[in-house]
One Martini backbone bead per residue (centre of mass of N, CA, C, O) as a GRO file, in nm:
protein
  217
    1MET     BB    1  -1.216   2.577  -5.222
    2MET     BB    2  -1.545   2.590  -5.142
    3THR     BB    3  -1.744   2.893  -5.113
    4SER     BB    4  -1.995   2.784  -5.279
    5LEU     BB    5  -2.254   2.637  -5.451
    6PHE     BB    6  -2.145   2.790  -5.739
    7SER     BB    7  -1.834   2.709  -5.782
    8SER     BB    8  -1.864   2.482  -6.011
    9PHE     BB    9  -1.946   2.732  -6.229
   10ASP     BB   10  -1.661   2.844  -6.223
   11PRO     BB   11  -1.419   2.930  -6.474
   12ALA     BB   12  -1.221   3.000  -6.253
   13SER     BB   13  -0.886   3.005  -6.139
   14ASN     BB   14  -0.602   3.065  -5.960
   15ASN     BB   15  -0.388   3.030  -6.198
   16LEU     BB   16  -0.563   2.927  -6.452
   17GLN     BB   17  -0.769   2.950  -6.754
   18MET     BB   18  -0.854   2.619  -6.813
   19ASN     BB   19  -1.165   2.570  -6.817
   20TRP     BB   20  -1.218   2.677  -7.109
   21MET     BB   21  -1.071   2.429  -7.251
   22PHE     BB   22  -1.312   2.225  -7.231
   23MET     BB   23  -1.458   2.308  -7.496
   24PHE     BB   24  -1.231   2.183  -7.694
   25SER     BB   25  -1.277   1.877  -7.642
   26THR     BB   26  -1.519   1.838  -7.836
   27MET     BB   27  -1.353   1.898  -8.099
   28MET     BB   28  -1.163   1.645  -8.057
   29ILE     BB   29  -1.393   1.422  -8.057
   30MET     BB   30  -1.572   1.463  -8.316
   31PRO     BB   31  -1.353   1.410  -8.506
   32MET     BB   32  -1.305   1.112  -8.735
   33ASN     BB   33  -1.054   1.143  -8.946
   34PHE     BB   34  -0.811   1.061  -8.727
   35TRP     BB   35  -0.882   0.775  -8.742
   36MET     BB   36  -0.759   0.468  -8.836
   37LYS     BB   37  -1.015   0.329  -8.719
   38LYS     BB   38  -1.303   0.177  -8.660
   39SER     BB   39  -1.506   0.243  -8.392
   40ARG     BB   40  -1.748   0.250  -8.154
   41MET     BB   41  -1.777   0.558  -8.158
   42ILE     BB   42  -1.842   0.583  -8.459
   43PHE     BB   43  -2.094   0.402  -8.462
   44LEU     BB   44  -2.252   0.567  -8.252
   45LYS     BB   45  -2.253   0.833  -8.411
   46LYS     BB   46  -2.401   0.723  -8.663
   47ILE     BB   47  -2.659   0.635  -8.520
   48LEU     BB   48  -2.737   0.910  -8.407
   49GLU     BB   49  -2.750   1.059  -8.679
   50LYS     BB   50  -2.967   0.881  -8.811
   51LYS     BB   51  -3.193   0.913  -8.601
   52LEU     BB   52  -3.202   1.225  -8.603
   53THR     BB   53  -3.258   1.267  -8.906
   54ASN     BB   54  -3.527   1.106  -8.916
   55ASP     BB   55  -3.668   1.289  -8.706
   56LEU     BB   56  -3.611   1.581  -8.845
   57TRP     BB   57  -3.749   1.532  -9.126
   58ASN     BB   58  -4.046   1.606  -9.018
   59SER     BB   59  -3.971   1.925  -8.978
   60THR     BB   60  -3.752   1.922  -9.221
   61ASN     BB   61  -3.619   1.954  -9.576
   62ASN     BB   62  -3.350   2.081  -9.499
   63LYS     BB   63  -3.028   1.983  -9.532
   64GLU     BB   64  -2.869   2.210  -9.392
   65MET     BB   65  -3.033   2.196  -9.125
   66LEU     BB   66  -2.965   1.903  -9.056
   67ILE     BB   67  -2.661   1.936  -9.030
   68PHE     BB   68  -2.669   2.159  -8.817
   69SER     BB   69  -2.837   2.005  -8.599
   70THR     BB   70  -2.648   1.762  -8.565
   71SER     BB   71  -2.397   1.922  -8.476
   72LEU     BB   72  -2.531   2.057  -8.233
   73PHE     BB   73  -2.603   1.800  -8.078
   74MET     BB   74  -2.313   1.687  -8.045
   75MET     BB   75  -2.196   1.928  -7.890
   76ILE     BB   76  -2.393   1.937  -7.648
   77LEU     BB   77  -2.363   1.641  -7.563
   78SER     BB   78  -2.060   1.646  -7.501
   79MET     BB   79  -2.069   1.868  -7.281
   80ASN     BB   80  -2.277   1.730  -7.093
   81ILE     BB   81  -2.127   1.461  -7.042
   82LEU     BB   82  -1.845   1.575  -6.949
   83SER     BB   83  -1.970   1.741  -6.697
   84ILE     BB   84  -2.017   1.487  -6.501
   85PHE     BB   85  -1.748   1.475  -6.431
   86PRO     BB   86  -1.517   1.520  -6.217
   87TYR     BB   87  -1.360   1.823  -6.217
   88THR     BB   88  -1.559   1.981  -6.412
   89TYR     BB   89  -1.668   2.197  -6.652
   90THR     BB   90  -1.981   2.374  -6.735
   91PRO     BB   91  -2.071   2.535  -7.015
   92THR     BB   92  -2.400   2.495  -7.040
   93ALA     BB   93  -2.439   2.643  -6.741
   94GLN     BB   94  -2.399   2.902  -6.911
   95MET     BB   95  -2.546   3.179  -7.044
   96SER     BB   96  -2.323   3.263  -7.245
   97ILE     BB   97  -2.325   2.993  -7.403
   98SER     BB   98  -2.627   2.951  -7.466
   99MET     BB   99  -2.672   3.233  -7.598
  100SER     BB  100  -2.447   3.195  -7.822
  101MET     BB  101  -2.635   2.972  -7.964
  102ALA     BB  102  -2.929   3.099  -7.982
  103LEU     BB  103  -2.904   3.389  -8.102
  104PRO     BB  104  -2.776   3.340  -8.387
  105MET     BB  105  -3.002   3.148  -8.488
  106TRP     BB  106  -3.235   3.348  -8.459
  107LEU     BB  107  -3.115   3.571  -8.639
  108MET     BB  108  -3.089   3.403  -8.894
  109LEU     BB  109  -3.395   3.344  -8.929
  110MET     BB  110  -3.501   3.638  -8.920
  111ILE     BB  111  -3.337   3.761  -9.152
  112PHE     BB  112  -3.427   3.563  -9.369
  113GLY     BB  113  -3.738   3.599  -9.341
  114TRP     BB  114  -3.759   3.926  -9.364
  115THR     BB  115  -3.600   3.943  -9.649
  116ILE     BB  116  -3.746   3.707  -9.825
  117HIS     BB  117  -4.032   3.657  -9.631
  118THR     BB  118  -4.219   3.905  -9.546
  119ASN     BB  119  -4.520   3.833  -9.588
  120PHE     BB  120  -4.516   3.568  -9.426
  121MET     BB  121  -4.430   3.693  -9.153
  122PHE     BB  122  -4.684   3.868  -9.123
  123LYS     BB  123  -4.885   3.626  -9.134
  124HIS     BB  124  -4.765   3.473  -8.881
  125LEU     BB  125  -4.873   3.687  -8.662
  126LEU     BB  126  -5.162   3.589  -8.791
  127PRO     BB  127  -5.387   3.376  -8.749
  128SER     BB  128  -5.616   3.199  -8.888
  129GLY     BB  129  -5.941   3.291  -8.771
  130THR     BB  130  -5.921   3.555  -8.627
  131PRO     BB  131  -6.071   3.772  -8.458
  132SER     BB  132  -6.093   4.113  -8.470
  133MET     BB  133  -6.060   4.173  -8.158
  134LEU     BB  134  -5.783   3.978  -8.138
  135MET     BB  135  -5.560   4.081  -8.331
  136PRO     BB  136  -5.375   4.271  -8.158
  137MET     BB  137  -5.310   4.057  -7.939
  138MET     BB  138  -5.186   3.838  -8.127
  139ILE     BB  139  -4.953   4.008  -8.234
  140ILE     BB  140  -4.818   4.056  -7.961
  141ILE     BB  141  -4.783   3.760  -7.878
  142GLU     BB  142  -4.614   3.668  -8.127
  143THR     BB  143  -4.385   3.872  -8.091
  144VAL     BB  144  -4.297   3.794  -7.804
  145GLY     BB  145  -4.253   3.490  -7.866
  146SER     BB  146  -4.022   3.547  -8.073
  147LEU     BB  147  -3.824   3.716  -7.882
  148ILE     BB  148  -3.800   3.476  -7.644
  149ARG     BB  149  -3.659   3.226  -7.770
  150PRO     BB  150  -3.354   3.253  -7.687
  151ILE     BB  151  -3.416   3.261  -7.382
  152SER     BB  152  -3.561   2.986  -7.355
  153LEU     BB  153  -3.332   2.809  -7.462
  154SER     BB  154  -3.106   2.891  -7.256
  155VAL     BB  155  -3.260   2.852  -6.986
  156ARG     BB  156  -3.333   2.555  -7.015
  157LEU     BB  157  -3.045   2.442  -7.031
  158THR     BB  158  -2.923   2.573  -6.774
  159ALA     BB  159  -3.130   2.494  -6.548
  160ASN     BB  160  -3.114   2.182  -6.573
  161LEU     BB  161  -2.807   2.157  -6.512
  162ILE     BB  162  -2.796   2.308  -6.241
  163ALA     BB  163  -2.993   2.134  -6.076
  164GLY     BB  164  -2.835   1.864  -6.088
  165HIS     BB  165  -2.558   1.970  -5.978
  166LEU     BB  166  -2.663   2.072  -5.704
  167MET     BB  167  -2.760   1.800  -5.596
  168MET     BB  168  -2.480   1.662  -5.612
  169THR     BB  169  -2.340   1.865  -5.420
  170LEU     BB  170  -2.516   1.825  -5.168
  171LEU     BB  171  -2.464   1.516  -5.141
  172GLY     BB  172  -2.144   1.540  -5.136
  173ASN     BB  173  -2.140   1.702  -4.846
  174ILE     BB  174  -2.221   1.427  -4.723
  175ASN     BB  175  -1.990   1.267  -4.476
  176SER     BB  176  -2.142   1.072  -4.317
  177THR     BB  177  -2.129   0.748  -4.199
  178ASN     BB  178  -2.440   0.693  -4.147
  179THR     BB  179  -2.530   0.806  -4.459
  180ILE     BB  180  -2.366   0.665  -4.693
  181MET     BB  181  -2.559   0.417  -4.760
  182MET     BB  182  -2.793   0.617  -4.854
  183ILE     BB  183  -2.646   0.818  -5.057
  184LEU     BB  184  -2.514   0.639  -5.277
  185PRO     BB  185  -2.771   0.544  -5.435
  186ILE     BB  186  -2.869   0.833  -5.493
  187GLN     BB  187  -2.619   0.922  -5.656
  188THR     BB  188  -2.645   0.709  -5.876
  189MET     BB  189  -2.928   0.791  -5.975
  190LEU     BB  190  -2.851   1.088  -6.032
  191MET     BB  191  -2.640   1.026  -6.248
  192MET     BB  192  -2.836   0.890  -6.445
  193PHE     BB  193  -3.032   1.128  -6.464
  194GLU     BB  194  -2.822   1.337  -6.569
  195SER     BB  195  -2.759   1.187  -6.830
  196THR     BB  196  -3.046   1.204  -6.945
  197ILE     BB  197  -3.073   1.513  -6.939
  198SER     BB  198  -2.842   1.573  -7.134
  199MET     BB  199  -2.978   1.435  -7.380
  200ILE     BB  200  -3.254   1.579  -7.377
  201GLN     BB  201  -3.155   1.876  -7.402
  202ALA     BB  202  -3.015   1.841  -7.674
  203TYR     BB  203  -3.275   1.752  -7.824
  204VAL     BB  204  -3.456   1.996  -7.760
  205PHE     BB  205  -3.281   2.218  -7.880
  206THR     BB  206  -3.272   2.100  -8.169
  207THR     BB  207  -3.579   2.075  -8.223
  208LEU     BB  208  -3.656   2.375  -8.186
  209VAL     BB  209  -3.476   2.488  -8.409
  210THR     BB  210  -3.613   2.324  -8.636
  211LEU     BB  211  -3.902   2.434  -8.592
  212TYR     BB  212  -3.833   2.731  -8.645
  213SER     BB  213  -3.735   2.679  -8.942
  214SER     BB  214  -4.016   2.558  -9.052
  215GLU     BB  215  -4.168   2.849  -9.053
  216ILE     BB  216  -3.976   2.886  -9.297
  217PRO     BB  217  -3.979   2.859  -9.651
   0.00000   0.00000   0.00000
């Protein structure tokens, strides 16, 4: 029984904590070495990886970062798409999951940049051509902007998924016979819109991480 509007985002169940096992389903879907033959799913995955790699190549020339970003995109996309199905738990709609992906990546880039390219990181805090009177303010703004990057990444992903799922929950609670013919087309359009949002948010998260890495030489 649903006790509140946010009960669909609750990872706990009455009997077993099985909703957390939903996250491992993406790991079972992603590996393709266990398939006996090449299927349409494998071809679709290869096309997505090729398109994404060509797109991200303009942001960074680091091959390791491209492999990492592509794997991250496929993982987030799998969780977002699977969470659209009924009676499923949405891992990426939890701040704990989104922050656990954004914070380690941000720390990895910051530790690498400040330990290997310390002078460049100090120069990056002050854009070239800044007037002398604005230099202290620009340093503070750049520092704060760099510190809130993991928060903005996680909040953007979580908020967009929660908003769409809440709208679907509100429309699903309308069970009146008089309005069912009007609500059904709206629910169908909202389902398609939520599928698009799931793909866009996975792409945005991956692109921003790649752009942040391109700022470090």
